[in-house]
Backbone as JSON, one array per atom type, in Angstrom:
{
  "sequence": "MSSSGDLAAELRRRIATGALAVGSKLPTNAQLMAEHGVSKATVTKAIAALADEGLVYSSKRAGTIVRSRTSIPLPLSRYGQVLSPGGARGPWETATAAIGLDGRMQFVSVERVRADSDVAGLLGLAEGDELVYRVRQAVILPSDTVQIQHSWYPAAVAEAAGLDRDGKVDGGIYGALVGAGHRPTVASETVSARMPTEDEAARLRIGGRVWVIALERLTRDAEGRALEVMRAVAPADRLQLTYDNLPLTES",
  "N": [[-117.58, 76.29, 25.68], [-114.92, 75.23, 23.92], [-111.9, 75.11, 23.79], [-108.81, 74.23, 25.59], [-107.38, 76.53, 25.89], [-109.44, 78.36, 26.11], [-110.52, 77.43, 28.72], [-108.55, 77.45, 30.19], [-108.12, 80.23, 30.56], [-110.71, 80.94, 31.76], [-110.56, 79.4, 34.39], [-107.82, 80.82, 35.02], [-109.12, 83.59, 35.29], [-110.78, 82.85, 37.44], [-108.92, 82.18, 39.63], [-107.79, 84.75, 39.7], [-109.55, 86.62, 40.67], [-110.11, 85.32, 42.9], [-112.08, 83.41, 43.58], [-111.31, 81.17, 42.95], [-109.42, 80.27, 45.66], [-106.24, 81.13, 46.72], [-104.71, 77.94, 47.72], [-106.7, 76.26, 47.73], [-108.59, 73.65, 46.17], [-108.64, 73.13, 42.77], [-111.67, 72.45, 40.77], [-112.34, 68.89, 40.11], [-110.92, 66.74, 37.57], [-113.43, 65.4, 36.25], [-115.65, 66.95, 36.92], [-114.85, 69.37, 35.89], [-115.01, 69.16, 33.28], [-117.75, 68.47, 32.74], [-118.79, 70.53, 33.34], [-117.66, 72.32, 31.69], [-117.98, 71.04, 29.3], [-116.09, 69.67, 27.56], [-113.06, 67.88, 26.83], [-111.31, 65.27, 28.51], [-108.95, 65.37, 27.97], [-108.6, 68.07, 26.88], [-109.11, 69.51, 29.56], [-106.67, 68.7, 30.88], [-104.68, 69.6, 29.17], [-105.38, 72.36, 29.72], [-104.98, 72.86, 32.27], [-102.07, 72.11, 32.95], [-100.89, 74.34, 31.29], [-101.67, 76.4, 33.13], [-100.32, 75.38, 35.04], [-97.75, 75.79, 34.01], [-97.56, 78.44, 34.27], [-97.33, 79.01, 36.91], [-99.76, 79.24, 38.36], [-100.74, 77.22, 39.41], [-100.11, 73.83, 41.21], [-99.93, 70.43, 41.17], [-100.91, 67.47, 43.17], [-100.53, 64.37, 44.01], [-102.09, 63.18, 46.34], [-104.08, 65.4, 46.42], [-104.9, 66.82, 44.58], [-105.14, 69.1, 42.11], [-104.06, 72.02, 43.17], [-104.33, 75.16, 44.08], [-101.94, 77.68, 43.35], [-99.92, 79.72, 46.11], [-98.5, 82.85, 45.55], [-97.48, 84.95, 46.29], [-95.3, 87.65, 47.42], [-91.94, 88.03, 48.9], [-90.25, 90.15, 50.03], [-86.7, 89.93, 50.67], [-84.45, 91.64, 52.34], [-80.53, 92.53, 51.96], [-80.08, 93.52, 54.46], [-81.13, 91.8, 56.21], [-79.44, 89.84, 57.51], [-77.24, 91.29, 59.0], [-79.4, 92.02, 61.23], [-79.15, 89.5, 62.81], [-77.02, 88.7, 64.07], [-76.02, 88.5, 66.67], [-75.54, 86.2, 69.08], [-77.64, 83.56, 70.34], [-80.36, 84.45, 69.69], [-83.57, 84.32, 68.82], [-84.9, 84.25, 66.12], [-83.99, 83.46, 62.8], [-82.68, 84.97, 59.84], [-84.65, 84.49, 57.64], [-86.47, 84.3, 59.25], [-86.89, 86.38, 60.5], [-86.91, 88.4, 58.31], [-89.63, 87.53, 57.1], [-91.2, 88.15, 59.49], [-91.35, 90.46, 59.28], [-93.21, 91.33, 57.24], [-95.56, 90.33, 58.22], [-95.74, 87.41, 57.83], [-95.57, 83.96, 59.12], [-92.6, 82.94, 58.81], [-90.54, 80.09, 58.51], [-87.29, 78.22, 59.0], [-86.76, 75.29, 58.08], [-85.02, 72.25, 59.14], [-83.46, 69.85, 57.37], [-81.86, 67.89, 56.68], [-78.36, 66.57, 57.82], [-74.87, 66.1, 57.27], [-71.54, 64.66, 56.82], [-69.38, 65.4, 54.53], [-66.79, 64.96, 51.72], [-64.76, 67.32, 50.44], [-65.64, 68.49, 46.92], [-63.76, 69.74, 43.97], [-64.76, 72.54, 43.45], [-66.15, 73.63, 45.53], [-64.51, 72.97, 47.67], [-62.45, 75.17, 46.77], [-63.74, 77.59, 46.7], [-63.76, 77.58, 49.61], [-61.44, 77.73, 50.41], [-59.99, 75.57, 50.77], [-58.58, 71.86, 50.69], [-59.1, 70.02, 47.84], [-61.03, 67.11, 48.67], [-61.09, 67.09, 51.34], [-62.66, 67.48, 54.68], [-65.96, 68.5, 55.18], [-68.74, 69.7, 56.68], [-72.42, 69.48, 55.74], [-75.32, 70.76, 55.06], [-78.79, 71.0, 54.61], [-81.28, 72.74, 54.42], [-84.89, 74.25, 54.4], [-86.38, 76.83, 53.82], [-89.52, 77.95, 54.59], [-93.1, 79.0, 54.89], [-95.34, 78.92, 57.21], [-98.54, 76.95, 56.72], [-97.02, 75.07, 55.22], [-95.71, 76.13, 52.99], [-93.16, 75.64, 50.86], [-90.55, 77.79, 50.05], [-87.68, 78.18, 49.5], [-84.93, 76.58, 49.16], [-82.11, 75.67, 50.57], [-78.47, 75.01, 50.43], [-75.94, 74.16, 52.08], [-72.3, 74.57, 53.27], [-69.43, 74.08, 55.05], [-66.42, 74.53, 56.32], [-65.06, 71.55, 58.44], [-64.0, 71.83, 61.29], [-65.26, 74.64, 61.96], [-68.0, 74.25, 61.99], [-68.44, 72.13, 63.67], [-67.4, 73.4, 65.91], [-69.47, 75.63, 66.26], [-71.96, 74.03, 66.58], [-73.3, 72.9, 64.2], [-73.11, 70.84, 63.43], [-74.49, 68.86, 63.83], [-77.93, 67.24, 64.07], [-81.29, 68.93, 63.57], [-82.76, 72.33, 63.91], [-81.21, 75.47, 63.71], [-81.42, 77.58, 66.2], [-82.02, 80.7, 66.36], [-80.65, 81.27, 64.13], [-77.86, 80.48, 61.32], [-75.76, 82.37, 61.27], [-75.72, 83.56, 63.93], [-75.16, 81.65, 65.57], [-72.35, 80.96, 64.57], [-71.11, 83.37, 65.35], [-71.42, 82.89, 67.9], [-69.61, 80.9, 68.53], [-67.25, 82.24, 68.22], [-66.9, 82.78, 65.79], [-67.06, 85.03, 63.65], [-69.21, 86.13, 61.38], [-68.17, 88.62, 58.6], [-67.94, 89.45, 55.95], [-70.08, 88.85, 53.51], [-70.46, 88.03, 50.12], [-72.78, 87.76, 47.38], [-73.55, 85.86, 44.45], [-76.31, 86.1, 41.97], [-78.41, 83.99, 39.8], [-80.59, 83.0, 37.14], [-82.69, 80.65, 36.43], [-84.01, 77.58, 34.57], [-85.68, 75.27, 36.63], [-84.63, 72.09, 38.46], [-86.13, 68.53, 38.02], [-86.47, 67.81, 40.78], [-86.08, 70.08, 42.26], [-88.33, 71.41, 40.98], [-90.46, 70.03, 42.23], [-90.3, 69.97, 45.15], [-90.57, 72.55, 45.45], [-92.86, 73.11, 44.62], [-93.78, 73.87, 41.89], [-94.08, 74.33, 38.32], [-92.69, 72.84, 35.62], [-91.77, 74.95, 34.1], [-91.53, 77.36, 35.29], [-89.38, 79.7, 36.39], [-86.7, 79.89, 38.47], [-84.63, 81.47, 41.09], [-81.39, 81.42, 41.26], [-78.93, 81.53, 43.85], [-75.9, 81.84, 45.12], [-73.54, 82.48, 48.07], [-70.92, 83.27, 49.92], [-69.29, 83.29, 52.73], [-67.14, 85.44, 54.88], [-65.12, 85.82, 57.57], [-63.42, 88.45, 59.8], [-60.8, 88.29, 58.98], [-60.66, 86.84, 56.48], [-61.43, 84.35, 56.07], [-62.71, 81.6, 54.99], [-66.48, 81.11, 55.81], [-68.76, 79.91, 55.22], [-70.52, 78.28, 52.44], [-72.81, 78.74, 50.76], [-75.7, 77.59, 48.65], [-78.63, 78.41, 47.45], [-81.93, 78.0, 45.84], [-85.02, 79.4, 44.77], [-88.63, 80.16, 43.65], [-88.64, 82.4, 41.21], [-91.17, 84.12, 41.08], [-91.37, 84.39, 43.5], [-89.58, 85.68, 45.48], [-87.87, 88.67, 46.43], [-84.97, 90.19, 46.16], [-83.36, 92.22, 47.79], [-81.07, 94.46, 47.91], [-79.71, 96.79, 49.78], [-79.23, 99.81, 51.06], [-76.45, 99.96, 49.87], [-73.43, 101.03, 50.26], [-71.69, 103.8, 48.07], [-68.89, 104.9, 46.19], [-66.78, 107.38, 45.05], [-65.18, 106.88, 42.05]],
  "CA": [[-116.35, 76.45, 25.72], [-114.36, 73.92, 23.37], [-110.42, 74.58, 23.83], [-108.13, 74.53, 26.26], [-107.05, 78.22, 25.99], [-110.57, 79.07, 26.52], [-110.91, 76.82, 29.77], [-107.27, 78.16, 30.93], [-108.6, 81.36, 30.62], [-111.7, 80.77, 32.85], [-109.65, 79.0, 35.45], [-107.34, 82.09, 35.47], [-109.88, 84.23, 36.02], [-111.12, 82.61, 39.04], [-108.01, 82.75, 40.55], [-107.55, 86.41, 39.63], [-110.82, 87.17, 41.51], [-110.3, 84.82, 44.4], [-113.19, 82.68, 43.34], [-110.35, 79.84, 43.8], [-108.26, 81.3, 46.83], [-104.86, 80.32, 47.52], [-104.72, 76.53, 48.86], [-107.85, 75.71, 47.37], [-108.54, 72.91, 44.82], [-109.32, 73.15, 41.41], [-112.68, 70.94, 40.76], [-111.62, 67.73, 39.5], [-110.87, 66.88, 35.72], [-114.8, 65.0, 35.78], [-116.14, 68.28, 37.11], [-114.34, 70.54, 34.58], [-115.33, 67.93, 32.01], [-118.98, 68.12, 32.88], [-119.06, 71.73, 33.45], [-117.59, 72.94, 30.05], [-118.36, 70.32, 28.02], [-114.56, 69.51, 27.23], [-112.65, 66.19, 27.07], [-110.23, 65.12, 29.33], [-107.47, 65.91, 27.12], [-109.09, 69.63, 26.71], [-108.95, 69.6, 31.0], [-105.45, 68.06, 31.28], [-104.0, 70.53, 28.44], [-105.64, 73.6, 30.44], [-104.18, 72.78, 33.81], [-100.87, 72.1, 32.26], [-100.8, 75.87, 31.06], [-101.73, 77.0, 34.42], [-98.91, 75.07, 36.36], [-96.31, 76.57, 33.79], [-97.33, 80.06, 34.6], [-97.4, 78.81, 38.25], [-100.75, 79.28, 39.05], [-101.55, 75.78, 40.34], [-99.51, 72.7, 41.39], [-100.74, 68.98, 41.56], [-100.52, 66.89, 44.39], [-100.95, 63.21, 43.71], [-102.9, 62.94, 47.23], [-104.76, 66.36, 47.24], [-105.25, 67.24, 43.35], [-104.71, 70.3, 41.68], [-104.03, 73.34, 44.01], [-104.05, 77.14, 43.61], [-100.14, 78.17, 44.49], [-99.15, 81.03, 46.33], [-97.53, 83.67, 44.5], [-97.16, 86.21, 47.74], [-93.89, 88.18, 47.06], [-91.25, 88.09, 49.65], [-88.83, 90.76, 49.84], [-85.46, 89.7, 51.15], [-83.09, 92.75, 52.47], [-79.44, 92.39, 52.68], [-79.94, 93.5, 55.93], [-81.79, 90.65, 57.31], [-78.08, 89.23, 58.21], [-76.99, 92.36, 60.35], [-80.18, 91.84, 62.49], [-79.08, 88.44, 63.44], [-75.59, 88.31, 64.56], [-76.53, 88.26, 68.08], [-76.1, 84.59, 69.52], [-79.01, 83.45, 71.39], [-81.33, 84.91, 69.04], [-85.07, 83.07, 68.45], [-85.05, 84.16, 64.92], [-82.93, 84.0, 62.09], [-82.71, 86.02, 58.76], [-85.75, 84.07, 57.41], [-87.76, 84.29, 60.33], [-86.71, 87.95, 60.69], [-87.42, 88.93, 56.95], [-90.79, 87.09, 56.74], [-92.18, 88.63, 59.95], [-91.59, 91.98, 58.85], [-94.47, 91.23, 56.49], [-96.64, 89.89, 58.74], [-95.85, 86.28, 57.65], [-95.25, 83.28, 59.71], [-91.97, 81.9, 57.95], [-89.69, 78.89, 59.4], [-86.53, 77.55, 58.48], [-86.69, 73.82, 58.63], [-84.1, 71.34, 59.16], [-83.73, 68.48, 56.29], [-80.45, 66.92, 56.92], [-76.97, 66.99, 57.9], [-73.91, 64.87, 57.15], [-70.42, 64.62, 56.5], [-68.65, 64.95, 53.42], [-65.37, 65.39, 51.35], [-64.99, 68.61, 49.52], [-65.39, 68.79, 45.93], [-62.97, 71.0, 43.82], [-65.52, 73.36, 43.46], [-66.53, 73.79, 47.17], [-62.86, 73.41, 48.43], [-61.82, 76.42, 46.24], [-64.68, 78.7, 47.21], [-63.65, 77.85, 50.94], [-59.99, 77.79, 50.39], [-59.73, 74.43, 51.02], [-58.11, 71.21, 49.32], [-60.13, 68.92, 47.56], [-61.29, 66.23, 49.63], [-61.32, 67.78, 52.84], [-63.96, 67.13, 55.41], [-66.95, 69.6, 55.19], [-70.13, 69.69, 57.11], [-73.28, 69.9, 54.49], [-76.57, 70.84, 55.84], [-79.73, 71.26, 54.01], [-82.45, 73.17, 54.96], [-85.84, 75.02, 53.64], [-87.51, 78.23, 54.41], [-90.91, 77.61, 54.75], [-94.43, 80.02, 55.1], [-96.21, 78.01, 57.66], [-98.17, 75.52, 57.48], [-96.23, 73.85, 54.16], [-95.25, 76.38, 51.53], [-91.63, 75.7, 50.79], [-90.26, 78.69, 49.19], [-86.75, 78.14, 49.14], [-84.04, 75.16, 49.53], [-80.79, 75.98, 50.71], [-77.82, 73.91, 50.58], [-74.88, 74.64, 52.88], [-70.99, 73.54, 53.26], [-68.59, 74.52, 56.31], [-64.89, 73.88, 57.02], [-65.31, 70.65, 59.77], [-63.78, 72.56, 62.39], [-66.31, 75.64, 61.97], [-69.34, 73.65, 62.07], [-68.35, 71.22, 65.29], [-67.34, 74.34, 67.5], [-70.91, 76.31, 66.15], [-72.42, 73.09, 66.79], [-73.81, 73.0, 62.86], [-72.75, 69.4, 62.62], [-75.83, 68.49, 64.59], [-79.29, 67.3, 63.76], [-82.22, 70.09, 63.94], [-83.03, 73.42, 63.94], [-80.6, 76.01, 64.75], [-82.45, 78.56, 66.97], [-81.43, 81.85, 66.11], [-79.74, 81.45, 62.52], [-76.61, 80.19, 61.51], [-75.0, 83.53, 61.92], [-75.91, 83.55, 65.53], [-74.38, 80.47, 65.93], [-70.99, 81.19, 64.45], [-70.48, 84.58, 66.2], [-71.38, 82.49, 69.71], [-68.58, 79.92, 68.41], [-66.07, 82.69, 68.01], [-66.24, 82.74, 64.23], [-67.94, 86.48, 63.51], [-69.26, 87.01, 59.87], [-67.83, 89.88, 58.56], [-68.49, 89.67, 55.03], [-70.67, 87.99, 52.54], [-70.62, 87.92, 48.6], [-73.6, 87.03, 46.99], [-73.96, 85.81, 43.16], [-77.49, 85.54, 41.74], [-78.56, 84.23, 38.35], [-82.47, 82.45, 37.24], [-82.31, 79.5, 35.47], [-85.23, 76.43, 35.01], [-85.34, 74.38, 37.92], [-84.69, 71.12, 37.99], [-87.15, 67.93, 38.44], [-86.43, 67.57, 41.94], [-86.28, 71.39, 42.44], [-89.64, 71.61, 41.09], [-91.24, 69.01, 43.14], [-90.17, 70.18, 46.27], [-90.91, 73.83, 45.56], [-94.48, 73.02, 44.18], [-93.79, 74.64, 40.5], [-94.25, 73.6, 37.04], [-91.39, 72.96, 35.26], [-91.21, 76.29, 32.87], [-91.18, 78.39, 36.32], [-87.91, 80.11, 36.43], [-86.23, 80.02, 39.71], [-83.32, 82.12, 41.51], [-80.33, 80.57, 42.27], [-78.12, 82.51, 44.79], [-74.83, 81.55, 45.77], [-73.53, 83.35, 49.36], [-69.68, 83.11, 50.27], [-69.35, 84.38, 54.21], [-65.97, 85.28, 55.62], [-64.45, 86.46, 58.8], [-62.53, 89.66, 59.83], [-59.44, 88.14, 58.5], [-61.1, 86.82, 55.17], [-61.24, 83.33, 55.88], [-63.97, 81.35, 54.67], [-66.98, 80.08, 56.75], [-69.48, 78.76, 54.38], [-70.82, 78.44, 51.33], [-74.36, 78.33, 50.87], [-76.53, 77.59, 47.78], [-80.3, 78.41, 47.39], [-82.82, 77.97, 45.12], [-86.24, 79.89, 44.9], [-89.29, 80.64, 42.43], [-88.21, 83.7, 40.91], [-92.01, 84.97, 40.98], [-91.75, 84.41, 44.99], [-88.51, 86.42, 46.4], [-87.12, 89.7, 45.95], [-83.64, 90.22, 47.27], [-83.07, 93.77, 48.2], [-79.72, 94.95, 48.16], [-80.34, 98.18, 50.79], [-78.51, 100.91, 51.41], [-74.92, 99.96, 49.7], [-72.52, 102.36, 50.39], [-71.26, 103.92, 47.13], [-68.02, 105.27, 46.66], [-66.43, 107.92, 43.82], [-63.95, 106.3, 41.3]],
  "C": [[-115.54, 75.18, 24.74], [-112.65, 74.04, 23.19], [-109.79, 74.78, 24.96], [-107.61, 75.58, 26.85], [-108.3, 78.67, 26.67], [-110.93, 78.58, 28.47], [-109.56, 77.15, 30.76], [-107.83, 79.77, 31.34], [-109.68, 81.97, 31.89], [-111.03, 80.57, 33.89], [-108.86, 80.13, 35.97], [-108.23, 83.23, 36.06], [-110.27, 84.22, 37.24], [-110.19, 82.39, 39.82], [-107.95, 84.11, 40.73], [-108.28, 86.73, 40.61], [-110.87, 86.65, 42.7], [-111.34, 83.7, 44.52], [-112.74, 81.5, 43.73], [-109.63, 80.37, 44.2], [-107.08, 80.49, 46.68], [-105.03, 79.04, 48.42], [-106.03, 76.15, 48.67], [-107.83, 74.96, 46.23], [-109.14, 73.44, 43.87], [-110.28, 71.93, 41.25], [-111.88, 69.8, 39.63], [-111.59, 67.76, 37.93], [-112.67, 66.43, 35.42], [-115.45, 66.28, 35.61], [-116.29, 69.37, 35.74], [-115.28, 70.22, 33.62], [-116.92, 68.32, 31.59], [-119.46, 69.57, 32.62], [-119.11, 73.08, 32.16], [-117.85, 72.4, 29.27], [-117.27, 70.06, 26.81], [-114.21, 68.24, 27.64], [-111.51, 66.39, 27.85], [-108.76, 65.75, 29.06], [-107.28, 67.69, 27.19], [-108.59, 70.14, 28.44], [-107.48, 69.78, 31.23], [-104.44, 69.3, 30.53], [-103.96, 72.05, 29.35], [-104.9, 73.7, 31.62], [-102.87, 72.79, 33.59], [-100.17, 73.59, 32.1], [-100.76, 76.62, 32.28], [-100.47, 76.71, 35.39], [-97.47, 75.48, 35.98], [-96.21, 77.59, 33.68], [-97.25, 79.92, 36.04], [-98.46, 79.49, 38.91], [-100.84, 78.29, 39.85], [-100.27, 74.98, 40.44], [-100.6, 71.54, 41.38], [-99.66, 68.4, 42.35], [-101.23, 65.29, 43.91], [-102.14, 62.73, 44.81], [-104.13, 63.92, 46.97], [-105.39, 66.98, 45.91], [-104.6, 68.36, 42.89], [-104.87, 71.8, 42.47], [-103.5, 74.45, 43.48], [-102.67, 77.4, 44.3], [-100.55, 79.78, 44.95], [-98.5, 81.84, 45.66], [-97.01, 85.09, 45.62], [-95.48, 86.52, 47.58], [-93.34, 88.15, 48.41], [-90.02, 88.93, 49.8], [-87.92, 90.56, 50.85], [-84.28, 90.88, 51.7], [-82.05, 92.44, 52.64], [-79.21, 92.52, 54.1], [-80.37, 93.0, 56.78], [-80.26, 89.72, 58.06], [-77.42, 90.14, 59.03], [-78.04, 92.2, 61.63], [-80.04, 90.81, 63.18], [-77.7, 87.96, 63.75], [-75.6, 88.29, 66.02], [-76.34, 86.65, 68.44], [-76.87, 84.55, 70.57], [-80.42, 83.72, 70.89], [-82.5, 83.81, 69.13], [-85.11, 82.99, 67.06], [-83.83, 84.35, 64.22], [-83.25, 84.88, 60.66], [-84.07, 85.65, 58.0], [-87.01, 84.42, 57.85], [-87.95, 85.92, 60.33], [-87.6, 88.5, 59.28], [-89.15, 88.94, 56.71], [-91.97, 88.07, 57.92], [-92.59, 90.08, 60.17], [-92.53, 92.02, 58.15], [-95.54, 90.71, 56.71], [-96.74, 88.41, 58.37], [-95.11, 85.59, 58.35], [-93.93, 82.38, 59.02], [-90.59, 81.16, 59.51], [-88.59, 78.72, 58.92], [-86.46, 76.34, 59.21], [-85.88, 72.99, 58.46], [-84.46, 70.56, 58.3], [-82.72, 67.38, 56.95], [-78.93, 67.67, 56.96], [-76.03, 66.0, 57.44], [-72.7, 65.74, 56.6], [-70.11, 64.37, 55.36], [-67.6, 65.38, 53.05], [-65.73, 66.48, 50.14], [-64.62, 68.26, 47.84], [-64.27, 69.82, 45.15], [-63.72, 72.28, 43.88], [-65.69, 74.32, 44.77], [-65.21, 74.46, 47.8], [-62.31, 74.93, 47.92], [-62.67, 77.45, 46.8], [-64.01, 78.61, 49.0], [-62.07, 77.67, 51.43], [-59.02, 76.5, 50.99], [-59.2, 73.59, 50.41], [-59.09, 70.37, 49.33], [-60.16, 67.5, 48.31], [-60.88, 66.28, 51.39], [-62.42, 67.59, 53.36], [-64.99, 68.43, 55.45], [-68.39, 68.82, 56.23], [-71.11, 70.05, 56.1], [-74.51, 69.41, 55.22], [-77.62, 71.48, 54.86], [-80.99, 71.85, 54.58], [-83.82, 74.15, 53.95], [-86.59, 76.05, 54.3], [-88.92, 78.2, 53.66], [-91.73, 78.77, 55.21], [-95.31, 79.0, 55.76], [-97.88, 78.01, 56.91], [-97.04, 74.99, 56.28], [-95.87, 74.23, 52.82], [-93.79, 76.65, 51.71], [-91.44, 77.31, 49.89], [-88.71, 79.0, 48.86], [-85.76, 76.99, 49.59], [-82.67, 75.66, 49.52], [-79.79, 74.68, 50.89], [-76.45, 74.55, 51.13], [-73.32, 73.92, 53.08], [-70.35, 74.79, 54.06], [-67.67, 73.72, 56.67], [-65.52, 72.72, 58.42], [-65.37, 71.21, 60.82], [-64.78, 73.92, 62.81], [-67.53, 75.04, 62.52], [-69.32, 72.8, 63.18], [-68.44, 72.8, 66.07], [-68.75, 75.25, 67.25], [-71.91, 75.38, 66.46], [-73.61, 73.03, 65.37], [-73.75, 71.37, 62.12], [-73.6, 68.34, 63.11], [-76.99, 68.4, 64.04], [-80.27, 68.2, 64.24], [-81.57, 70.93, 63.85], [-82.07, 74.68, 64.38], [-81.13, 77.25, 65.21], [-81.38, 80.0, 66.83], [-80.62, 82.19, 64.53], [-78.49, 80.83, 62.8], [-75.78, 81.03, 62.02], [-74.62, 83.62, 63.42], [-74.98, 82.77, 66.09], [-72.59, 80.36, 65.82], [-70.65, 82.02, 65.15], [-70.6, 83.81, 67.84], [-69.92, 81.41, 69.56], [-67.24, 80.72, 68.27], [-65.63, 83.09, 66.38], [-67.37, 83.92, 63.41], [-67.91, 86.65, 62.01], [-69.13, 88.19, 59.6], [-68.25, 90.65, 57.06], [-69.01, 89.0, 53.91], [-70.57, 88.5, 51.14], [-71.52, 87.29, 48.16], [-73.54, 86.74, 45.31], [-75.29, 85.36, 42.71], [-77.54, 85.67, 40.43], [-80.16, 83.46, 38.37], [-81.76, 81.68, 35.73], [-83.8, 78.57, 35.65], [-84.58, 75.68, 35.96], [-85.4, 72.8, 37.54], [-85.81, 70.05, 38.49], [-87.45, 68.03, 39.71], [-86.89, 68.69, 42.86], [-88.05, 71.71, 42.55], [-90.83, 71.26, 42.03], [-91.42, 69.64, 44.53], [-90.7, 71.89, 46.56], [-92.58, 74.52, 44.98], [-94.79, 73.89, 42.94], [-93.81, 74.09, 39.52], [-92.83, 73.91, 36.66], [-90.81, 74.3, 34.24], [-91.49, 77.48, 34.11], [-89.76, 78.91, 36.92], [-87.85, 80.31, 38.17], [-84.75, 80.74, 39.81], [-82.53, 81.17, 42.2], [-79.31, 81.38, 42.77], [-77.0, 81.33, 45.23], [-74.25, 82.63, 46.96], [-72.27, 82.86, 49.52], [-69.77, 84.27, 51.54], [-67.86, 84.24, 54.39], [-66.02, 86.11, 56.9], [-63.6, 87.61, 58.4], [-61.27, 89.45, 58.78], [-59.58, 87.28, 57.37], [-60.82, 85.17, 54.93], [-62.83, 82.63, 55.87], [-64.87, 80.46, 55.77], [-68.05, 79.59, 56.32], [-69.95, 79.04, 53.1], [-72.47, 78.18, 51.25], [-75.44, 78.63, 49.19], [-77.97, 77.74, 47.55], [-80.73, 78.61, 46.33], [-84.57, 78.66, 45.38], [-87.15, 79.94, 43.8], [-89.06, 81.73, 42.37], [-89.94, 84.75, 40.78], [-92.34, 85.08, 42.92], [-90.7, 85.19, 45.95], [-87.86, 87.63, 45.75], [-85.92, 90.13, 46.7], [-83.18, 91.67, 46.91], [-82.05, 93.83, 48.57], [-79.63, 96.75, 49.0], [-79.36, 98.55, 51.16], [-76.75, 100.66, 51.36], [-74.12, 101.06, 49.91], [-71.53, 102.39, 48.85], [-70.18, 104.83, 47.24], [-67.61, 106.04, 45.21], [-65.17, 106.9, 43.21], [-62.99, 107.24, 40.99]]
}
């Protein structure tokens, strides 16, 4: 075996057959060099090719790890199932449990910020108005981060629903909003695809050439008042956004 392409093909075959299982470490550079009679540069190039395809990711502490590419369907109906306050599962937990996975929404941070012109316009507020900004990660336990969510709420709405405090919201954001008297009624989503930023690639454990789905959701109540702007990013090979049972009307 003389080329990085040959080595990449062999490692790709091992991953496909399960000889290198999801979560397992690839052999070290020294082991691959000795086993296949190649240079360090050849090994580095082969592993970089696999990372670009989303098959592996590199960790400074753990080495090169075979990445999960389990596809997770997220039906639009996941929102309607969690509108009752006090529930134990939010939309992510509900959707992953339906396919036998242990999904959790992990709290990252919350802070008060001033609305920029973009978010203010979506929420129907003035630029500079106070917002509550929350960051969360959708995870498959133990540590497979599949989605990063950034959400903004009018300060008064967030305070009423307890979204201005640290920690996970049991039962999900929508259930908390309903419990505070702000029932989500209409959600509009815009979905696009792009290359990840360096920070996104690191947090999602993907190569810089693995495309991500970028989703923006605007949620309103029955009176049309905006309750939430949420922007999420996830590897495009992991999520299936299913817009199920949409009503169709005659033109």
